[in-house]
C-alpha atoms as one frame of an Amber mdcrd trajectory, in Angstrom:
protein
 -87.676  33.295   5.038 -84.471  31.309   4.687 -83.335  33.186   1.630 -79.773
  31.946   1.378 -80.384  28.498   2.832 -83.287  27.832   0.477 -81.179  28.825
  -2.518 -78.811  26.008  -1.637 -81.332  23.263  -0.853 -85.084  23.631  -0.448
 -85.916  22.069   2.932 -88.710  19.533   3.182 -91.447  19.492   5.785 -91.650
  16.639   8.275 -94.531  14.991   6.441 -92.742  15.338   3.121 -89.587  13.737
   4.509 -91.593  10.780   5.847 -93.299  10.289   2.482 -89.961  10.599   0.702
 -88.510   7.880   2.925 -91.473   5.617   2.146 -91.220   6.350  -1.571 -87.538
   5.466  -1.696 -88.202   2.236   0.209 -90.982   1.269  -2.217 -88.794   2.116
  -5.176 -85.943  -0.092  -3.939 -88.408  -2.950  -3.362 -89.864  -2.653  -6.881
 -86.373  -2.814  -8.375 -85.666  -6.031  -6.469 -88.982  -7.590  -7.461 -88.352
  -6.643 -11.096 -85.150  -8.716 -10.970 -87.002 -11.597  -9.307 -89.606 -11.440
 -12.071 -86.941 -11.852 -14.770 -85.496 -14.905 -13.027 -88.967 -16.331 -12.402
 -90.079 -16.194 -16.043 -86.655 -17.351 -17.224 -87.024 -20.501 -15.132 -90.603
 -21.010 -16.355 -89.481 -20.673 -19.972 -86.719 -23.244 -19.494 -88.932 -25.687
 -17.595 -91.809 -25.291 -20.059 -89.555 -25.904 -23.043 -87.948 -28.936 -21.415
 -91.309 -30.406 -20.443 -92.675 -29.930 -23.953 -89.734 -31.737 -25.518 -89.712
 -34.469 -22.866 -93.404 -35.206 -23.461 -92.823 -35.730 -27.176 -93.933 -32.337
 -28.376 -91.456 -32.441 -31.265 -93.548 -35.180 -32.857 -96.873 -33.355 -32.499
 -96.309 -30.142 -34.417 -96.168 -26.605 -33.065 -99.249 -26.655 -30.835 -97.517
 -28.063 -27.735 -95.042 -25.182 -27.907 -97.728 -22.693 -26.839 -96.183 -22.609
 -23.363 -92.659 -21.682 -24.486 -94.036 -19.295 -27.103 -96.084 -17.601 -24.370
 -93.325 -17.275 -21.782 -90.791 -15.929 -24.300 -92.624 -12.602 -24.862 -93.495
 -12.430 -21.159 -89.786 -12.704 -20.364 -89.063  -9.921 -22.851 -91.737  -7.818
 -21.121 -90.125  -8.508 -17.754 -86.715  -7.391 -19.061 -88.132  -4.210 -20.604
 -90.124  -3.466 -17.445 -87.007  -3.840 -15.299 -85.091  -1.499 -17.586 -87.910
   1.031 -17.402 -87.917   0.939 -13.601 -84.122   1.321 -13.521 -84.369   4.429
 -15.693 -87.055   5.944 -13.471 -84.979   5.209 -10.380 -81.897   6.776 -11.975
 -83.964   9.885 -12.746 -85.248   9.878  -9.132 -88.830   9.612 -10.312 -91.500
   7.735  -8.401 -92.993   4.460  -9.633 -96.723   4.919 -10.225 -99.047   2.484
  -8.403-100.872   1.565 -11.611 -97.614   0.214 -13.042 -97.265  -2.097 -10.040
-100.870  -3.334 -10.269-100.622  -3.855 -14.044 -97.468  -5.915 -13.655 -99.202
  -8.098 -11.047-102.143  -8.781 -13.376 -99.805  -9.577 -16.295 -97.881 -12.039
 -14.131-101.089 -13.827 -13.126-102.453 -13.911 -16.689 -99.195 -15.283 -18.090
 -99.404 -18.316 -15.809-103.141 -18.820 -16.356-102.928 -18.526 -20.156-100.233
 -21.172 -20.167-102.685 -23.559 -18.512-105.569 -22.596 -20.814-103.658 -22.781
 -24.100-101.272 -25.666 -23.451-102.735 -29.083 -24.455-102.929 -31.145 -21.292
-103.809 -34.621 -22.620-106.029 -35.409 -19.645-103.521 -34.115 -17.119-105.313
 -30.845 -16.418-105.668 -31.515 -12.700-101.962 -32.335 -12.304-100.878 -29.282
 -14.289-103.201 -27.109 -12.213-102.100 -28.422  -8.822 -98.391 -28.908  -9.612
 -97.695 -25.962 -11.909-100.310 -23.203 -11.856-101.152 -23.270  -8.146 -97.506
 -23.217  -6.922 -96.634 -20.437  -9.383 -99.545 -18.297  -8.216 -98.615 -18.966
  -4.606 -95.033 -17.941  -5.351 -96.226 -14.720  -6.974 -98.249 -13.871  -3.883
 -95.339 -14.643  -1.557 -92.964 -12.456  -3.595 -95.632  -9.759  -3.586 -95.375
  -9.640   0.232 -91.997  -7.939  -0.241 -93.786  -4.871  -1.572 -95.331  -4.136
   1.820 -98.180  -2.461  -0.031-101.782  -2.929   1.085-103.388  -2.456  -2.344
-100.777  -4.567  -4.137-101.373  -7.447  -1.702-105.121  -7.263  -2.237-104.811
  -6.994  -6.038-102.484  -9.994  -6.298-104.596 -12.187  -3.997-107.875 -11.163
  -5.654-106.554 -11.651  -9.211-105.158 -15.084  -8.370-108.325 -16.234  -6.588
-110.554 -14.875  -9.366-108.921 -17.075 -12.004-107.988 -20.197 -10.097-111.502
 -21.268  -9.105-112.822 -21.343 -12.732-109.687 -23.248 -13.739-110.294 -25.863
 -11.073-113.889 -26.238 -12.253-112.670 -26.736 -15.828-110.225 -29.400 -14.730
-112.547 -31.463 -12.552-116.055 -31.529 -11.020-116.758 -29.283  -8.070-115.098
 -30.369  -4.877-115.151 -28.496  -1.533-111.391 -28.928  -1.373-111.165 -26.398
  -4.221-112.006 -23.679  -1.695-108.725 -24.330   0.129-106.623 -22.633  -2.530
-108.506 -19.305  -2.703-108.666 -19.398   1.099-104.868 -19.738   1.167-104.540
 -16.842  -1.275-106.835 -14.743   0.894-104.685 -15.547   3.927-101.522 -14.489
   2.076-103.280 -11.283   1.048-104.226 -10.529   4.650-100.665 -11.228   5.754
 -99.513  -8.764   3.099-101.895  -6.142   4.424-100.684  -6.660   7.999 -97.021
  -6.581   6.907 -97.604  -3.433   4.861 -99.179  -1.623   7.785 -96.416  -2.694
  10.157 -93.753  -1.596   7.688 -95.507   1.746   7.262 -95.433   2.260  11.009
 -91.767   1.217  11.227 -90.722   3.526   8.395 -92.730   6.319   9.961 -90.833
   5.851  13.234 -87.521   5.699  11.363 -88.277   8.901   9.457 -89.236  10.656
  12.686 -85.977   9.522  14.299 -84.144  11.085  11.386 -86.025  14.314  12.049
 -84.873  14.206  15.681 -81.384  15.059  14.461 -82.674  18.576  13.886 -83.307
  18.902  17.597 -80.534  16.700  18.999 -76.890  16.233  18.075 -76.546  13.255
  15.694 -74.207  11.572  18.192 -76.979  11.597  20.813 -79.424   9.941  18.403
 -76.816   7.372  17.321 -76.028   6.516  20.946 -79.676   5.847  21.738 -80.156
   3.738  18.590 -76.944   1.699  18.697 -75.492   1.610  22.220 -76.761  -0.288
  25.199 -79.854   1.559  26.422 -78.581   1.942  29.994 -75.222   3.306  28.814
 -76.769   5.613  26.204 -79.132   7.208  28.744 -76.814   7.316  31.750 -75.369
  10.540  33.117 -71.798  11.505  32.376 -69.678  10.764  29.338 -66.124  10.294
  28.163 -63.138  12.603  27.860 -62.365  13.602  24.252 -60.224  16.186  22.517
 -62.256  18.320  20.127 -62.261  21.732  18.484 -65.044  24.113  19.452 -66.401
  26.977  17.403 -68.383  29.650  19.254 -70.151  32.264  17.133 -72.335  35.185
  18.130 -73.920  38.181  16.441 -72.769  41.596  17.569 -75.338  44.184  18.517
 -78.272  41.958  17.668 -79.845  42.445  21.094 -80.179  46.200  20.572 -81.358
  45.605  17.004 -84.065  43.203  18.160 -85.481  45.835  20.530 -86.709  47.721
  17.454 -88.339  44.670  15.853 -91.489  42.693  16.526 -90.874  39.253  18.097
 -91.912  37.365  14.959 -89.543  39.481  12.858 -86.696  38.730  15.294 -87.377
  35.008  14.908 -87.572  35.320  11.119 -84.227  37.102  10.863 -82.563  34.680
  13.295 -83.831  31.689  11.320 -82.464  33.154   8.102 -79.078  33.792   9.716
 -78.861  30.374  11.397 -79.895  28.671   8.169 -77.016  30.276   6.284 -74.496
  29.416   9.006 -75.716  25.869   9.593 -75.295  25.086   5.903 -71.553  25.784
   6.235 -71.363  23.781   9.472 -72.882  20.737   7.768 -70.571  21.049   4.775
 -67.530  20.878   7.071 -68.772  18.022   9.222 -69.446  20.052  12.342 -71.919
  18.991  15.040 -74.277  21.686  16.244 -74.334  21.530  20.027 -76.893  24.271
  20.587 -78.342  27.615  19.575 -78.323  30.203  22.342 -80.414  33.016  20.900
 -78.152  34.500  18.253 -75.200  32.447  19.512 -74.012  29.092  18.217 -71.741
  26.379  19.622 -70.380  23.839  17.124 -68.162  20.817  17.816 -65.576  19.433
  15.409 -63.739  16.158  15.923 -66.757  14.061  17.022 -66.756  11.116  16.922
 -63.331  11.020  18.537 -60.574  11.105  15.954 -62.750  12.582  13.197 -60.987
  15.119  11.018 -57.688  14.922   9.206 -56.184  12.578  11.803 -56.142  11.804
  15.524 -53.883  14.790  16.246 -56.082  17.154  14.237 -59.064  17.004  16.627
 -61.204  18.729  14.003 -59.056  21.897  14.002 -58.636  22.081  10.224 -62.346
  21.664   9.542 -63.271  24.169  12.255 -61.026  26.939  10.896 -62.175  26.276
   7.323 -65.769  26.403   8.510 -65.170  29.697  10.351 -63.749  31.267   7.190
 -66.696  30.067   5.112 -69.186  31.258   7.727 -67.775  34.769   7.404 -68.095
  34.547   3.606 -71.636  33.227   3.987 -72.466  36.190   6.233 -71.296  38.548
   3.488 -73.641  36.862   1.014 -76.426  36.902   3.582 -75.893  40.624   4.177
 -76.216  41.247   0.436 -79.630  39.600   0.580 -80.538  41.653   3.664 -79.490
  44.836   1.866 -81.868  44.010  -0.995 -84.643  43.732   1.611 -83.710  47.062
   3.191 -82.302  45.488   6.364 -79.169  46.486   8.255 -76.086  44.262   7.845
 -75.173  41.782  10.548 -71.762  41.404  12.179 -70.480  38.367  13.985 -67.564
  37.178  16.080 -66.138  33.656  16.043 -63.812  31.982  18.524 -62.114  28.653
  17.776 -60.332  26.600  20.427 -59.112  23.014  20.774 -59.092  21.182  24.085
 -60.386  18.360  26.255 -64.090  18.117  27.076 -66.436  15.543  28.502 -69.010
  14.555  25.875 -72.085  12.986  27.416 -75.422  13.430  29.114 -76.351  15.976
  31.745 -79.742  16.413  33.366 -82.146  14.302  35.408 -82.519  10.583  34.541
 -86.068   9.675  33.615 -87.059  13.323  33.176 -84.820  15.324  30.871 -81.350
  14.648  29.426 -79.199  16.738  27.130 -76.212  15.482  25.180 -73.551  18.178
  25.255 -69.880  18.901  25.905 -68.620  20.249  29.220 -65.188  21.600  30.054
 -62.960  24.628  30.230 -62.355  24.392  26.482 -65.995  25.377  25.902 -65.555
  28.450  28.095 -62.324  29.369  26.321 -63.964  29.232  22.871 -66.775  31.449
  24.142 -64.292  33.896  25.692 -62.347  34.076  22.409 -65.535  34.972  20.581
 -66.139  37.740  23.111 -62.601  39.114  22.544 -63.015  39.503  18.763 -64.369
  43.043  19.086 -61.455  44.095  21.297 -58.989  42.442  18.902 -60.497  44.182
  15.874 -61.076  40.948  13.934 -64.166  38.774  13.445 -62.230  35.542  14.038
 -59.882  34.553  16.839 -58.082  31.197  16.861 -56.311  29.877  19.930 -52.693
  28.724  19.875 -53.894  25.177  20.687 -55.906  25.147  17.461 -53.296  26.892
  15.330 -50.679  24.306  16.376 -52.827  21.539  14.856 -53.275  23.171  11.475
 -51.197  21.647   8.659 -50.366  25.102   7.314 -50.633  28.533   8.898 -51.001
  30.539   5.685 -53.188  33.562   6.293 -52.826  33.377  10.085 -50.924  35.955
  12.058 -50.330  36.055  15.788 -51.922  38.929  17.645 -51.028  40.503  20.945
 -51.711  38.026  23.772 -55.032  38.712  25.462 -56.573  38.054  28.857 -60.075
  36.627  28.823 -62.650  37.577  31.414 -62.647  35.120  34.307 -59.360  33.453
  33.251 -56.011  33.989  34.895 -53.791  32.822  32.050 -52.857  34.980  29.086
 -54.116  33.568  25.789 -52.004  33.411  22.670 -54.379  34.177  19.814 -54.244
  34.252  16.025 -56.302  36.145  13.478 -56.899  36.010   9.757 -54.856  38.472
   7.714 -56.888  41.180   6.013 -60.033  40.743   8.103 -61.294  43.577  10.244
 -64.090  43.635  12.769
């Protein structure tokens, strides 16, 4: 359907874009947690080694060094795991859930095995309450950063499953023992709630990103960043911009011979090819009007090659590339047995009011209003009379750093305007 546009970048569906946003967020979180894991086991290795030496382990052979000997390979695992995740992120590959769950279980087992294998000399209860329990709690707290329902449940369940038997090994049964698994369960539930809230927030964020397909990005940014009353109030501010008005010639008569769905299909293919060039040059699509297009350059105010440029350079470059893109698009149409399309483009620089019009509380539209918009549209309409697909006003030409390839045409009078317009065309281009 979008033959040329799809050859440049395959568009994603709305659901796919939301899932991609969530996947990237999860990937960034896993990379952060992988770094935390390295620091965590590094600290445990240092503390375990220091404690072993401080308690006289050097005089009791190698057995007391079970703790350091255990945390050393675990630290190596953490380093290798971080490197593996970095490589997957660099290759833009997703991180499988089973990798996350396996790393959680390994973290829990590393702490528990330290308690089981390290000689405690009658201090099992203290080691359990002052070392193992805080470490497991810390693991569960760090796990909250994942904002993953299953990961929260796995970490809480794995920790609770091993801590109760350890308590029973260290001392006779005591009802207070139930406090720790209850605390782990609470952390797990908090993780579930946080994960669901984050999922909803990311879903809303992804949908706001999709709104930019329906609204100008400036309108979305205003609503998200400005004061709500200002962003949704009527009116706007005066800015100098460059406007590009494009329209297909003879498409109305062509569409009379086509079924409505075929008209939509061909328009989508054409707009997809043109919009790709608009995005490459930093233009802001104001609206589609059937087979017509209005694009703004120079928003936000001052964007372009400088304050005096007003987006003129980008607009003219975009117009040239749109004509080249139409040639490529027509080649694709010819292969499908379709008639070639022709277009006219008018480019004009002037003052407009950029802001909201409509009815507050019912329907608002962010757009640009002013005589400059009318002039750009009139220039597009004069392209057929001028015998060129592109007409550039003198106001735009004066802002271009170089006028190579431009030549001044005979001044023209636009319909509904009293003044004569000085216009420029592109050398070597015919209608």
